[in-house]
Gaussian input, Z-matrix of N, CA and C with variables (Angstrom, degrees):
# hf/3-21g

backbone

0 1
 N
 C     1     B1
 C     2     B2     1     A1
 N     3     B3     2     A2     1     D1
 C     4     B4     3     A3     2     D2
 C     5     B5     4     A4     3     D3
 N     6     B6     5     A5     4     D4
 C     7     B7     6     A6     5     D5
 C     8     B8     7     A7     6     D6
 N     9     B9     8     A8     7     D7
 C    10    B10     9     A9     8     D8
 C    11    B11    10    A10     9     D9
 N    12    B12    11    A11    10    D10
 C    13    B13    12    A12    11    D11
 C    14    B14    13    A13    12    D12
 N    15    B15    14    A14    13    D13
 C    16    B16    15    A15    14    D14
 C    17    B17    16    A16    15    D15
 N    18    B18    17    A17    16    D16
 C    19    B19    18    A18    17    D17
 C    20    B20    19    A19    18    D18
 N    21    B21    20    A20    19    D19
 C    22    B22    21    A21    20    D20
 C    23    B23    22    A22    21    D21
 N    24    B24    23    A23    22    D22
 C    25    B25    24    A24    23    D23
 C    26    B26    25    A25    24    D24
 N    27    B27    26    A26    25    D25
 C    28    B28    27    A27    26    D26
 C    29    B29    28    A28    27    D27
 N    30    B30    29    A29    28    D28
 C    31    B31    30    A30    29    D29
 C    32    B32    31    A31    30    D30
 N    33    B33    32    A32    31    D31
 C    34    B34    33    A33    32    D32
 C    35    B35    34    A34    33    D33
 N    36    B36    35    A35    34    D34
 C    37    B37    36    A36    35    D35
 C    38    B38    37    A37    36    D36
 N    39    B39    38    A38    37    D37
 C    40    B40    39    A39    38    D38
 C    41    B41    40    A40    39    D39
 N    42    B42    41    A41    40    D40
 C    43    B43    42    A42    41    D41
 C    44    B44    43    A43    42    D42
 N    45    B45    44    A44    43    D43
 C    46    B46    45    A45    44    D44
 C    47    B47    46    A46    45    D45
 N    48    B48    47    A47    46    D46
 C    49    B49    48    A48    47    D47
 C    50    B50    49    A49    48    D48
 N    51    B51    50    A50    49    D49
 C    52    B52    51    A51    50    D50
 C    53    B53    52    A52    51    D51
 N    54    B54    53    A53    52    D52
 C    55    B55    54    A54    53    D53
 C    56    B56    55    A55    54    D54
 N    57    B57    56    A56    55    D55
 C    58    B58    57    A57    56    D56
 C    59    B59    58    A58    57    D57
 N    60    B60    59    A59    58    D58
 C    61    B61    60    A60    59    D59
 C    62    B62    61    A61    60    D60
 N    63    B63    62    A62    61    D61
 C    64    B64    63    A63    62    D62
 C    65    B65    64    A64    63    D63
 N    66    B66    65    A65    64    D64
 C    67    B67    66    A66    65    D65
 C    68    B68    67    A67    66    D66
 N    69    B69    68    A68    67    D67
 C    70    B70    69    A69    68    D68
 C    71    B71    70    A70    69    D69
 N    72    B72    71    A71    70    D70
 C    73    B73    72    A72    71    D71
 C    74    B74    73    A73    72    D72
 N    75    B75    74    A74    73    D73
 C    76    B76    75    A75    74    D74
 C    77    B77    76    A76    75    D75
 N    78    B78    77    A77    76    D76
 C    79    B79    78    A78    77    D77
 C    80    B80    79    A79    78    D78
 N    81    B81    80    A80    79    D79
 C    82    B82    81    A81    80    D80
 C    83    B83    82    A82    81    D81
 N    84    B84    83    A83    82    D82
 C    85    B85    84    A84    83    D83
 C    86    B86    85    A85    84    D84
 N    87    B87    86    A86    85    D85
 C    88    B88    87    A87    86    D86
 C    89    B89    88    A88    87    D87
 N    90    B90    89    A89    88    D88
 C    91    B91    90    A90    89    D89
 C    92    B92    91    A91    90    D90
 N    93    B93    92    A92    91    D91
 C    94    B94    93    A93    92    D92
 C    95    B95    94    A94    93    D93
 N    96    B96    95    A95    94    D94
 C    97    B97    96    A96    95    D95
 C    98    B98    97    A97    96    D96
 N    99    B99    98    A98    97    D97
 C   100   B100    99    A99    98    D98
 C   101   B101   100   A100    99    D99
 N   102   B102   101   A101   100   D100
 C   103   B103   102   A102   101   D101
 C   104   B104   103   A103   102   D102
 N   105   B105   104   A104   103   D103
 C   106   B106   105   A105   104   D104
 C   107   B107   106   A106   105   D105
 N   108   B108   107   A107   106   D106
 C   109   B109   108   A108   107   D107
 C   110   B110   109   A109   108   D108
 N   111   B111   110   A110   109   D109
 C   112   B112   111   A111   110   D110
 C   113   B113   112   A112   111   D111
 N   114   B114   113   A113   112   D112
 C   115   B115   114   A114   113   D113
 C   116   B116   115   A115   114   D114
 N   117   B117   116   A116   115   D115
 C   118   B118   117   A117   116   D116
 C   119   B119   118   A118   117   D117
 N   120   B120   119   A119   118   D118
 C   121   B121   120   A120   119   D119
 C   122   B122   121   A121   120   D120
 N   123   B123   122   A122   121   D121
 C   124   B124   123   A123   122   D122
 C   125   B125   124   A124   123   D123
 N   126   B126   125   A125   124   D124
 C   127   B127   126   A126   125   D125
 C   128   B128   127   A127   126   D126
 N   129   B129   128   A128   127   D127
 C   130   B130   129   A129   128   D128
 C   131   B131   130   A130   129   D129
 N   132   B132   131   A131   130   D130
 C   133   B133   132   A132   131   D131
 C   134   B134   133   A133   132   D132
 N   135   B135   134   A134   133   D133
 C   136   B136   135   A135   134   D134
 C   137   B137   136   A136   135   D135
 N   138   B138   137   A137   136   D136
 C   139   B139   138   A138   137   D137
 C   140   B140   139   A139   138   D138
 N   141   B141   140   A140   139   D139
 C   142   B142   141   A141   140   D140
 C   143   B143   142   A142   141   D141
 N   144   B144   143   A143   142   D142
 C   145   B145   144   A144   143   D143
 C   146   B146   145   A145   144   D144
 N   147   B147   146   A146   145   D145
 C   148   B148   147   A147   146   D146
 C   149   B149   148   A148   147   D147
 N   150   B150   149   A149   148   D148
 C   151   B151   150   A150   149   D149
 C   152   B152   151   A151   150   D150
 N   153   B153   152   A152   151   D151
 C   154   B154   153   A153   152   D152
 C   155   B155   154   A154   153   D153
 N   156   B156   155   A155   154   D154
 C   157   B157   156   A156   155   D155
 C   158   B158   157   A157   156   D156
 N   159   B159   158   A158   157   D157
 C   160   B160   159   A159   158   D158
 C   161   B161   160   A160   159   D159
 N   162   B162   161   A161   160   D160
 C   163   B163   162   A162   161   D161
 C   164   B164   163   A163   162   D162
 N   165   B165   164   A164   163   D163
 C   166   B166   165   A165   164   D164
 C   167   B167   166   A166   165   D165
 N   168   B168   167   A167   166   D166
 C   169   B169   168   A168   167   D167
 C   170   B170   169   A169   168   D168
 N   171   B171   170   A170   169   D169
 C   172   B172   171   A171   170   D170
 C   173   B173   172   A172   171   D171
 N   174   B174   173   A173   172   D172
 C   175   B175   174   A174   173   D173
 C   176   B176   175   A175   174   D174
 N   177   B177   176   A176   175   D175
 C   178   B178   177   A177   176   D176
 C   179   B179   178   A178   177   D177
 N   180   B180   179   A179   178   D178
 C   181   B181   180   A180   179   D179
 C   182   B182   181   A181   180   D180
 N   183   B183   182   A182   181   D181
 C   184   B184   183   A183   182   D182
 C   185   B185   184   A184   183   D183
 N   186   B186   185   A185   184   D184
 C   187   B187   186   A186   185   D185
 C   188   B188   187   A187   186   D186
 N   189   B189   188   A188   187   D187
 C   190   B190   189   A189   188   D188
 C   191   B191   190   A190   189   D189
 N   192   B192   191   A191   190   D190
 C   193   B193   192   A192   191   D191
 C   194   B194   193   A193   192   D192
 N   195   B195   194   A194   193   D193
 C   196   B196   195   A195   194   D194
 C   197   B197   196   A196   195   D195
 N   198   B198   197   A197   196   D196
 C   199   B199   198   A198   197   D197
 C   200   B200   199   A199   198   D198
 N   201   B201   200   A200   199   D199
 C   202   B202   201   A201   200   D200
 C   203   B203   202   A202   201   D201
 N   204   B204   203   A203   202   D202
 C   205   B205   204   A204   203   D203
 C   206   B206   205   A205   204   D204
 N   207   B207   206   A206   205   D205
 C   208   B208   207   A207   206   D206
 C   209   B209   208   A208   207   D207
 N   210   B210   209   A209   208   D208
 C   211   B211   210   A210   209   D209
 C   212   B212   211   A211   210   D210
 N   213   B213   212   A212   211   D211
 C   214   B214   213   A213   212   D212
 C   215   B215   214   A214   213   D213
 N   216   B216   215   A215   214   D214
 C   217   B217   216   A216   215   D215
 C   218   B218   217   A217   216   D216
 N   219   B219   218   A218   217   D217
 C   220   B220   219   A219   218   D218
 C   221   B221   220   A220   219   D219
 N   222   B222   221   A221   220   D220
 C   223   B223   222   A222   221   D221
 C   224   B224   223   A223   222   D222
 N   225   B225   224   A224   223   D223
 C   226   B226   225   A225   224   D224
 C   227   B227   226   A226   225   D225
 N   228   B228   227   A227   226   D226
 C   229   B229   228   A228   227   D227
 C   230   B230   229   A229   228   D228
 N   231   B231   230   A230   229   D229
 C   232   B232   231   A231   230   D230
 C   233   B233   232   A232   231   D231
 N   234   B234   233   A233   232   D232
 C   235   B235   234   A234   233   D233
 C   236   B236   235   A235   234   D234
 N   237   B237   236   A236   235   D235
 C   238   B238   237   A237   236   D236
 C   239   B239   238   A238   237   D237
 N   240   B240   239   A239   238   D238
 C   241   B241   240   A240   239   D239
 C   242   B242   241   A241   240   D240
 N   243   B243   242   A242   241   D241
 C   244   B244   243   A243   242   D242
 C   245   B245   244   A244   243   D243
 N   246   B246   245   A245   244   D244
 C   247   B247   246   A246   245   D245
 C   248   B248   247   A247   246   D246
 N   249   B249   248   A248   247   D247
 C   250   B250   249   A249   248   D248
 C   251   B251   250   A250   249   D249
 N   252   B252   251   A251   250   D250
 C   253   B253   252   A252   251   D251
 C   254   B254   253   A253   252   D252
 N   255   B255   254   A254   253   D253
 C   256   B256   255   A255   254   D254
 C   257   B257   256   A256   255   D255
 N   258   B258   257   A257   256   D256
 C   259   B259   258   A258   257   D257
 C   260   B260   259   A259   258   D258
 N   261   B261   260   A260   259   D259
 C   262   B262   261   A261   260   D260
 C   263   B263   262   A262   261   D261
 N   264   B264   263   A263   262   D262
 C   265   B265   264   A264   263   D263
 C   266   B266   265   A265   264   D264
 N   267   B267   266   A266   265   D265
 C   268   B268   267   A267   266   D266
 C   269   B269   268   A268   267   D267
 N   270   B270   269   A269   268   D268
 C   271   B271   270   A270   269   D269
 C   272   B272   271   A271   270   D270
 N   273   B273   272   A272   271   D271
 C   274   B274   273   A273   272   D272
 C   275   B275   274   A274   273   D273
 N   276   B276   275   A275   274   D274
 C   277   B277   276   A276   275   D275
 C   278   B278   277   A277   276   D276
 N   279   B279   278   A278   277   D277
 C   280   B280   279   A279   278   D278
 C   281   B281   280   A280   279   D279
 N   282   B282   281   A281   280   D280
 C   283   B283   282   A282   281   D281
 C   284   B284   283   A283   282   D282
 N   285   B285   284   A284   283   D283
 C   286   B286   285   A285   284   D284
 C   287   B287   286   A286   285   D285
 N   288   B288   287   A287   286   D286
 C   289   B289   288   A288   287   D287
 C   290   B290   289   A289   288   D288
 N   291   B291   290   A290   289   D289
 C   292   B292   291   A291   290   D290
 C   293   B293   292   A292   291   D291
 N   294   B294   293   A293   292   D292
 C   295   B295   294   A294   293   D293
 C   296   B296   295   A295   294   D294
 N   297   B297   296   A296   295   D295
 C   298   B298   297   A297   296   D296
 C   299   B299   298   A298   297   D297
 N   300   B300   299   A299   298   D298
 C   301   B301   300   A300   299   D299
 C   302   B302   301   A301   300   D300
 N   303   B303   302   A302   301   D301
 C   304   B304   303   A303   302   D302
 C   305   B305   304   A304   303   D303
 N   306   B306   305   A305   304   D304
 C   307   B307   306   A306   305   D305
 C   308   B308   307   A307   306   D306
 N   309   B309   308   A308   307   D307
 C   310   B310   309   A309   308   D308
 C   311   B311   310   A310   309   D309
 N   312   B312   311   A311   310   D310
 C   313   B313   312   A312   311   D311
 C   314   B314   313   A313   312   D312
 N   315   B315   314   A314   313   D313
 C   316   B316   315   A315   314   D314
 C   317   B317   316   A316   315   D315
 N   318   B318   317   A317   316   D316
 C   319   B319   318   A318   317   D317
 C   320   B320   319   A319   318   D318
 N   321   B321   320   A320   319   D319
 C   322   B322   321   A321   320   D320
 C   323   B323   322   A322   321   D321
 N   324   B324   323   A323   322   D322
 C   325   B325   324   A324   323   D323
 C   326   B326   325   A325   324   D324
 N   327   B327   326   A326   325   D325
 C   328   B328   327   A327   326   D326
 C   329   B329   328   A328   327   D327

   B1=1.5204
   B2=1.4852
   B3=1.4009
   B4=1.5027
   B5=1.5005
   B6=1.2817
   B7=1.4875
   B8=1.6212
   B9=1.3847
   B10=1.4394
   B11=1.5304
   B12=1.3535
   B13=1.3924
   B14=1.6196
   B15=1.3898
   B16=1.5041
   B17=1.5309
   B18=1.2814
   B19=1.4407
   B20=1.5242
   B21=1.3159
   B22=1.4820
   B23=1.4547
   B24=1.3235
   B25=1.5062
   B26=1.5014
   B27=1.3100
   B28=1.4899
   B29=1.5292
   B30=1.3137
   B31=1.4510
   B32=1.5407
   B33=1.4203
   B34=1.4572
   B35=1.4857
   B36=1.3658
   B37=1.4433
   B38=1.4784
   B39=1.3415
   B40=1.4704
   B41=1.5556
   B42=1.2913
   B43=1.4589
   B44=1.5454
   B45=1.3412
   B46=1.4483
   B47=1.5194
   B48=1.3704
   B49=1.5044
   B50=1.5143
   B51=1.3237
   B52=1.5595
   B53=1.4531
   B54=1.3391
   B55=1.5039
   B56=1.4955
   B57=1.3730
   B58=1.4383
   B59=1.6117
   B60=1.2413
   B61=1.4602
   B62=1.4953
   B63=1.3096
   B64=1.4863
   B65=1.4829
   B66=1.1829
   B67=1.5301
   B68=1.5247
   B69=1.3460
   B70=1.4662
   B71=1.5997
   B72=1.2468
   B73=1.4874
   B74=1.3690
   B75=1.3787
   B76=1.4597
   B77=1.4468
   B78=1.3617
   B79=1.5195
   B80=1.5478
   B81=1.3018
   B82=1.4512
   B83=1.5715
   B84=1.3573
   B85=1.4230
   B86=1.5900
   B87=1.1852
   B88=1.5181
   B89=1.5438
   B90=1.3296
   B91=1.4973
   B92=1.5319
   B93=1.3986
   B94=1.4363
   B95=1.6138
   B96=1.2652
   B97=1.4204
   B98=1.4452
   B99=1.3271
   B100=1.5145
   B101=1.5674
   B102=1.3001
   B103=1.4258
   B104=1.6044
   B105=1.3363
   B106=1.4423
   B107=1.5109
   B108=1.3915
   B109=1.3970
   B110=1.5748
   B111=1.3250
   B112=1.4368
   B113=1.5224
   B114=1.3504
   B115=1.3824
   B116=1.4939
   B117=1.3793
   B118=1.3964
   B119=1.4333
   B120=1.3380
   B121=1.4903
   B122=1.5794
   B123=1.3573
   B124=1.4333
   B125=1.5756
   B126=1.3458
   B127=1.4622
   B128=1.4920
   B129=1.3437
   B130=1.3886
   B131=1.4856
   B132=1.3810
   B133=1.5360
   B134=1.5516
   B135=1.3449
   B136=1.4270
   B137=1.5184
   B138=1.4707
   B139=1.4283
   B140=1.4977
   B141=1.3331
   B142=1.4571
   B143=1.4660
   B144=1.3424
   B145=1.5138
   B146=1.6140
   B147=1.2306
   B148=1.5041
   B149=1.5060
   B150=1.3699
   B151=1.4838
   B152=1.4239
   B153=1.3450
   B154=1.5151
   B155=1.4902
   B156=1.2609
   B157=1.4722
   B158=1.6073
   B159=1.3645
   B160=1.4431
   B161=1.5388
   B162=1.2645
   B163=1.5020
   B164=1.4376
   B165=1.3097
   B166=1.4457
   B167=1.5158
   B168=1.2411
   B169=1.4963
   B170=1.4231
   B171=1.3703
   B172=1.4511
   B173=1.5619
   B174=1.3150
   B175=1.4946
   B176=1.5327
   B177=1.3123
   B178=1.4700
   B179=1.5802
   B180=1.2173
   B181=1.4737
   B182=1.4553
   B183=1.4295
   B184=1.4564
   B185=1.4749
   B186=1.3365
   B187=1.5178
   B188=1.4761
   B189=1.3825
   B190=1.4470
   B191=1.4826
   B192=1.3800
   B193=1.4971
   B194=1.5310
   B195=1.2743
   B196=1.4026
   B197=1.5704
   B198=1.2884
   B199=1.4642
   B200=1.4870
   B201=1.2214
   B202=1.4052
   B203=1.6012
   B204=1.4020
   B205=1.4571
   B206=1.5004
   B207=1.3187
   B208=1.4690
   B209=1.5319
   B210=1.2634
   B211=1.5495
   B212=1.5073
   B213=1.2640
   B214=1.4279
   B215=1.5297
   B216=1.3502
   B217=1.5080
   B218=1.5432
   B219=1.4235
   B220=1.4179
   B221=1.5349
   B222=1.3661
   B223=1.4328
   B224=1.5210
   B225=1.3262
   B226=1.4600
   B227=1.5185
   B228=1.3424
   B229=1.4426
   B230=1.4859
   B231=1.3708
   B232=1.4413
   B233=1.5293
   B234=1.3769
   B235=1.4973
   B236=1.5885
   B237=1.3566
   B238=1.4582
   B239=1.4834
   B240=1.3048
   B241=1.4162
   B242=1.5421
   B243=1.3595
   B244=1.4623
   B245=1.4693
   B246=1.3032
   B247=1.4932
   B248=1.5344
   B249=1.3778
   B250=1.4593
   B251=1.5093
   B252=1.3103
   B253=1.4847
   B254=1.5433
   B255=1.3074
   B256=1.4330
   B257=1.5586
   B258=1.2984
   B259=1.4509
   B260=1.5669
   B261=1.3002
   B262=1.4633
   B263=1.4735
   B264=1.4128
   B265=1.3967
   B266=1.4404
   B267=1.3479
   B268=1.4657
   B269=1.5230
   B270=1.2565
   B271=1.4546
   B272=1.5525
   B273=1.2364
   B274=1.4599
   B275=1.5945
   B276=1.3177
   B277=1.4078
   B278=1.5557
   B279=1.3102
   B280=1.4969
   B281=1.5242
   B282=1.3323
   B283=1.4723
   B284=1.4832
   B285=1.3496
   B286=1.4458
   B287=1.5397
   B288=1.3634
   B289=1.4319
   B290=1.5386
   B291=1.3169
   B292=1.4984
   B293=1.4871
   B294=1.3325
   B295=1.4807
   B296=1.5105
   B297=1.3702
   B298=1.4397
   B299=1.5088
   B300=1.3741
   B301=1.4416
   B302=1.4954
   B303=1.3395
   B304=1.4137
   B305=1.6175
   B306=1.3603
   B307=1.4584
   B308=1.5832
   B309=1.2702
   B310=1.4457
   B311=1.5253
   B312=1.3891
   B313=1.3979
   B314=1.4703
   B315=1.3043
   B316=1.5208
   B317=1.5496
   B318=1.3708
   B319=1.3710
   B320=1.5905
   B321=1.2732
   B322=1.4647
   B323=1.5983
   B324=1.1625
   B325=1.5441
   B326=1.5530
   B327=1.3383
   B328=1.5299
   B329=1.6186
   A1=111.34
   A2=117.64
   A3=116.48
   A4=113.33
   A5=114.31
   A6=118.51
   A7=114.09
   A8=114.57
   A9=115.76
   A10=114.95
   A11=118.25
   A12=120.72
   A13=107.82
   A14=107.90
   A15=113.35
   A16=110.30
   A17=117.06
   A18=123.20
   A19=112.26
   A20=113.92
   A21=122.62
   A22=110.69
   A23=119.46
   A24=126.37
   A25=107.33
   A26=120.38
   A27=119.33
   A28=112.51
   A29=115.20
   A30=119.70
   A31=109.03
   A32=113.70
   A33=117.94
   A34=114.67
   A35=117.02
   A36=120.78
   A37=108.22
   A38=117.12
   A39=119.86
   A40=109.75
   A41=115.40
   A42=121.92
   A43=108.38
   A44=116.44
   A45=120.84
   A46=114.17
   A47=114.16
   A48=118.82
   A49=112.12
   A50=116.11
   A51=116.41
   A52=109.19
   A53=119.71
   A54=120.11
   A55=108.19
   A56=120.47
   A57=120.28
   A58=107.96
   A59=114.83
   A60=118.25
   A61=113.66
   A62=116.47
   A63=123.57
   A64=110.16
   A65=117.32
   A66=122.96
   A67=113.15
   A68=118.99
   A69=125.46
   A70=109.68
   A71=118.38
   A72=120.23
   A73=118.73
   A74=122.19
   A75=120.80
   A76=118.74
   A77=111.55
   A78=115.29
   A79=112.24
   A80=112.55
   A81=113.50
   A82=114.75
   A83=117.28
   A84=121.18
   A85=106.83
   A86=117.89
   A87=120.30
   A88=111.64
   A89=115.29
   A90=117.09
   A91=108.80
   A92=116.61
   A93=116.16
   A94=109.73
   A95=117.58
   A96=118.63
   A97=114.40
   A98=117.01
   A99=126.21
   A100=107.21
   A101=119.86
   A102=117.48
   A103=109.49
   A104=121.80
   A105=122.79
   A106=110.73
   A107=116.20
   A108=121.11
   A109=108.52
   A110=115.99
   A111=121.02
   A112=113.54
   A113=117.09
   A114=123.37
   A115=112.73
   A116=116.81
   A117=120.77
   A118=115.01
   A119=117.34
   A120=121.68
   A121=111.13
   A122=113.43
   A123=122.80
   A124=111.43
   A125=113.39
   A126=120.19
   A127=112.29
   A128=122.04
   A129=123.32
   A130=115.12
   A131=114.75
   A132=114.91
   A133=117.60
   A134=115.53
   A135=121.29
   A136=110.30
   A137=114.85
   A138=117.14
   A139=108.39
   A140=119.19
   A141=120.74
   A142=115.83
   A143=118.32
   A144=119.19
   A145=111.35
   A146=117.51
   A147=122.42
   A148=116.67
   A149=115.73
   A150=120.66
   A151=111.19
   A152=117.33
   A153=125.67
   A154=108.96
   A155=115.27
   A156=121.40
   A157=112.37
   A158=111.77
   A159=114.24
   A160=108.06
   A161=120.47
   A162=122.17
   A163=116.20
   A164=116.68
   A165=124.88
   A166=109.25
   A167=116.24
   A168=125.25
   A169=112.52
   A170=119.05
   A171=123.55
   A172=111.24
   A173=115.23
   A174=117.39
   A175=114.55
   A176=115.32
   A177=119.36
   A178=107.55
   A179=118.14
   A180=119.36
   A181=110.67
   A182=119.78
   A183=120.14
   A184=114.10
   A185=111.16
   A186=115.80
   A187=117.08
   A188=116.09
   A189=118.85
   A190=114.83
   A191=113.91
   A192=119.13
   A193=108.98
   A194=119.92
   A195=121.51
   A196=110.56
   A197=113.14
   A198=118.81
   A199=112.44
   A200=120.32
   A201=122.34
   A202=108.21
   A203=116.92
   A204=118.08
   A205=110.51
   A206=116.82
   A207=120.94
   A208=112.11
   A209=112.81
   A210=117.80
   A211=113.40
   A212=118.37
   A213=123.97
   A214=108.34
   A215=117.03
   A216=124.08
   A217=106.79
   A218=117.83
   A219=124.34
   A220=108.12
   A221=115.77
   A222=115.82
   A223=112.37
   A224=117.90
   A225=119.79
   A226=116.57
   A227=113.83
   A228=121.41
   A229=110.73
   A230=118.79
   A231=120.44
   A232=109.02
   A233=118.72
   A234=117.42
   A235=112.59
   A236=115.82
   A237=118.50
   A238=114.78
   A239=120.79
   A240=120.63
   A241=116.34
   A242=114.24
   A243=119.57
   A244=109.25
   A245=114.89
   A246=120.98
   A247=110.24
   A248=114.94
   A249=116.94
   A250=110.21
   A251=116.35
   A252=118.60
   A253=112.41
   A254=119.12
   A255=120.77
   A256=113.00
   A257=114.27
   A258=122.51
   A259=108.76
   A260=114.73
   A261=117.95
   A262=115.07
   A263=119.90
   A264=121.06
   A265=113.28
   A266=115.83
   A267=123.82
   A268=108.48
   A269=123.01
   A270=123.62
   A271=108.33
   A272=121.69
   A273=124.44
   A274=110.62
   A275=120.82
   A276=122.10
   A277=114.51
   A278=110.70
   A279=116.46
   A280=108.66
   A281=118.32
   A282=122.65
   A283=110.41
   A284=118.87
   A285=120.15
   A286=109.34
   A287=117.80
   A288=117.09
   A289=116.59
   A290=111.75
   A291=120.14
   A292=112.23
   A293=117.94
   A294=120.97
   A295=111.13
   A296=117.24
   A297=121.51
   A298=111.86
   A299=116.16
   A300=118.73
   A301=113.36
   A302=115.98
   A303=119.58
   A304=113.14
   A305=114.19
   A306=119.55
   A307=109.48
   A308=116.13
   A309=119.05
   A310=112.13
   A311=116.81
   A312=121.00
   A313=113.64
   A314=118.03
   A315=124.35
   A316=108.67
   A317=118.00
   A318=122.34
   A319=113.24
   A320=112.01
   A321=118.71
   A322=106.81
   A323=118.72
   A324=120.59
   A325=108.51
   A326=117.95
   A327=123.88
   A328=111.56
   D1=-28.35
   D2=177.50
   D3=-69.47
   D4=-30.56
   D5=178.87
   D6=-72.09
   D7=-32.16
   D8=-177.26
   D9=-89.22
   D10=-14.38
   D11=-179.08
   D12=-110.17
   D13=157.10
   D14=175.32
   D15=-71.66
   D16=163.28
   D17=-178.88
   D18=-51.64
   D19=-51.14
   D20=179.41
   D21=-56.48
   D22=-55.87
   D23=-176.08
   D24=-62.23
   D25=-43.50
   D26=176.65
   D27=-56.10
   D28=-42.93
   D29=-176.86
   D30=-63.18
   D31=-40.03
   D32=178.73
   D33=-64.49
   D34=-40.73
   D35=-176.78
   D36=-72.03
   D37=-38.56
   D38=-177.67
   D39=-65.98
   D40=-37.01
   D41=-179.56
   D42=-66.86
   D43=-40.09
   D44=176.55
   D45=-59.54
   D46=-46.17
   D47=176.28
   D48=-65.18
   D49=-34.41
   D50=177.87
   D51=-65.70
   D52=-43.17
   D53=-178.58
   D54=-66.68
   D55=-38.08
   D56=-178.05
   D57=-65.93
   D58=-44.06
   D59=-179.64
   D60=-62.52
   D61=-38.71
   D62=174.78
   D63=-61.29
   D64=-37.45
   D65=-176.78
   D66=-76.38
   D67=-36.99
   D68=-169.52
   D69=-94.46
   D70=-40.41
   D71=-170.98
   D72=-68.17
   D73=-38.21
   D74=170.35
   D75=-56.97
   D76=-43.67
   D77=177.82
   D78=-66.43
   D79=-38.69
   D80=177.00
   D81=-67.06
   D82=-30.24
   D83=176.81
   D84=-66.63
   D85=-47.22
   D86=178.48
   D87=-57.09
   D88=-46.20
   D89=-176.09
   D90=-70.36
   D91=-31.54
   D92=-179.14
   D93=-72.54
   D94=-38.10
   D95=179.97
   D96=-68.55
   D97=-44.29
   D98=179.25
   D99=-64.38
   D100=-49.17
   D101=-176.84
   D102=-72.47
   D103=-30.24
   D104=175.19
   D105=-61.37
   D106=-43.33
   D107=-176.59
   D108=-66.57
   D109=-43.48
   D110=177.03
   D111=-59.11
   D112=-47.55
   D113=-178.81
   D114=-65.26
   D115=-38.35
   D116=170.08
   D117=-56.48
   D118=-46.08
   D119=-179.77
   D120=-62.85
   D121=-43.44
   D122=178.29
   D123=-58.22
   D124=-45.54
   D125=-175.19
   D126=-71.17
   D127=-34.25
   D128=-178.63
   D129=-112.58
   D130=-31.62
   D131=179.44
   D132=36.89
   D133=-140.49
   D134=178.56
   D135=-90.62
   D136=113.37
   D137=-177.86
   D138=-103.05
   D139=139.08
   D140=169.87
   D141=-56.11
   D142=153.47
   D143=-178.11
   D144=-55.87
   D145=-44.69
   D146=-175.80
   D147=-86.64
   D148=19.15
   D149=179.14
   D150=-76.72
   D151=134.14
   D152=174.85
   D153=-102.86
   D154=127.19
   D155=177.05
   D156=-73.00
   D157=138.91
   D158=178.37
   D159=-82.92
   D160=165.79
   D161=175.22
   D162=-57.59
   D163=-29.89
   D164=177.09
   D165=-67.56
   D166=-45.36
   D167=178.46
   D168=-64.57
   D169=-40.52
   D170=176.39
   D171=-63.88
   D172=-46.65
   D173=174.62
   D174=-65.91
   D175=-31.02
   D176=177.20
   D177=-69.07
   D178=-42.22
   D179=-176.92
   D180=-70.05
   D181=-37.84
   D182=171.73
   D183=-57.69
   D184=-52.86
   D185=173.25
   D186=-52.57
   D187=-41.87
   D188=178.73
   D189=-61.38
   D190=-40.91
   D191=-178.68
   D192=-68.25
   D193=-40.19
   D194=-179.24
   D195=-66.56
   D196=-44.17
   D197=174.71
   D198=-62.42
   D199=-43.61
   D200=-176.20
   D201=-65.74
   D202=-42.78
   D203=177.04
   D204=-57.59
   D205=-48.40
   D206=179.39
   D207=-57.26
   D208=-46.38
   D209=-177.94
   D210=-65.79
   D211=-40.11
   D212=-176.73
   D213=-74.00
   D214=-37.95
   D215=176.88
   D216=-58.46
   D217=-44.99
   D218=-175.94
   D219=-66.94
   D220=-49.26
   D221=-176.64
   D222=-64.88
   D223=-39.90
   D224=173.60
   D225=-57.83
   D226=-35.88
   D227=-179.37
   D228=-74.83
   D229=-45.25
   D230=-170.69
   D231=-80.55
   D232=-45.42
   D233=-170.19
   D234=-90.55
   D235=-32.51
   D236=-179.20
   D237=-105.62
   D238=-9.88
   D239=-179.50
   D240=74.67
   D241=13.89
   D242=179.58
   D243=-84.63
   D244=115.31
   D245=175.61
   D246=-82.82
   D247=142.13
   D248=-178.81
   D249=-61.08
   D250=143.95
   D251=-177.47
   D252=-78.71
   D253=-38.40
   D254=-174.84
   D255=-94.55
   D256=-57.93
   D257=-170.45
   D258=-99.29
   D259=86.22
   D260=-178.88
   D261=-86.07
   D262=-18.31
   D263=178.80
   D264=-79.49
   D265=-169.01
   D266=179.04
   D267=-107.36
   D268=-6.16
   D269=-173.11
   D270=-68.13
   D271=-49.25
   D272=-174.87
   D273=-64.47
   D274=-46.36
   D275=174.03
   D276=-56.39
   D277=-39.36
   D278=179.05
   D279=-66.82
   D280=-47.30
   D281=176.05
   D282=-55.16
   D283=-42.86
   D284=-176.10
   D285=-69.46
   D286=-36.92
   D287=171.80
   D288=-57.07
   D289=-45.60
   D290=172.50
   D291=-56.48
   D292=-44.75
   D293=177.54
   D294=-59.35
   D295=-45.45
   D296=179.30
   D297=-59.45
   D298=-40.74
   D299=175.51
   D300=-60.98
   D301=-45.02
   D302=-179.70
   D303=-66.80
   D304=-38.47
   D305=173.83
   D306=-59.04
   D307=-40.97
   D308=179.39
   D309=-62.64
   D310=-39.50
   D311=175.70
   D312=-65.50
   D313=-41.18
   D314=175.89
   D315=-62.71
   D316=-45.71
   D317=179.20
   D318=-57.95
   D319=-33.22
   D320=-179.50
   D321=-71.19
   D322=-35.33
   D323=-175.48
   D324=-81.47
   D325=-24.45
   D326=-176.45
   D327=-67.19

């Protein structure tokens, strides 16, 4: 896109997408975190003390913890301006998203 547009038009289009992203992403983060917490509660609910988790439930819980961490990190950054203390870059969240995708594929085959 940068090669086909003039410098001025490219900056205009880029700023439009930045404004659109800033308007949509925070609301999507909140919906993702709340729906994830609700689905986690529905999936596991009240378990008896002698209950053994299936491999699917183990993978689901691992995926839920990773997703919850990513969602809470995003909500804290966007709405409260709290920057993460340890992982300030984008590499770890990207790796966690890739891990969630792989876990989804593994869950499909289990």
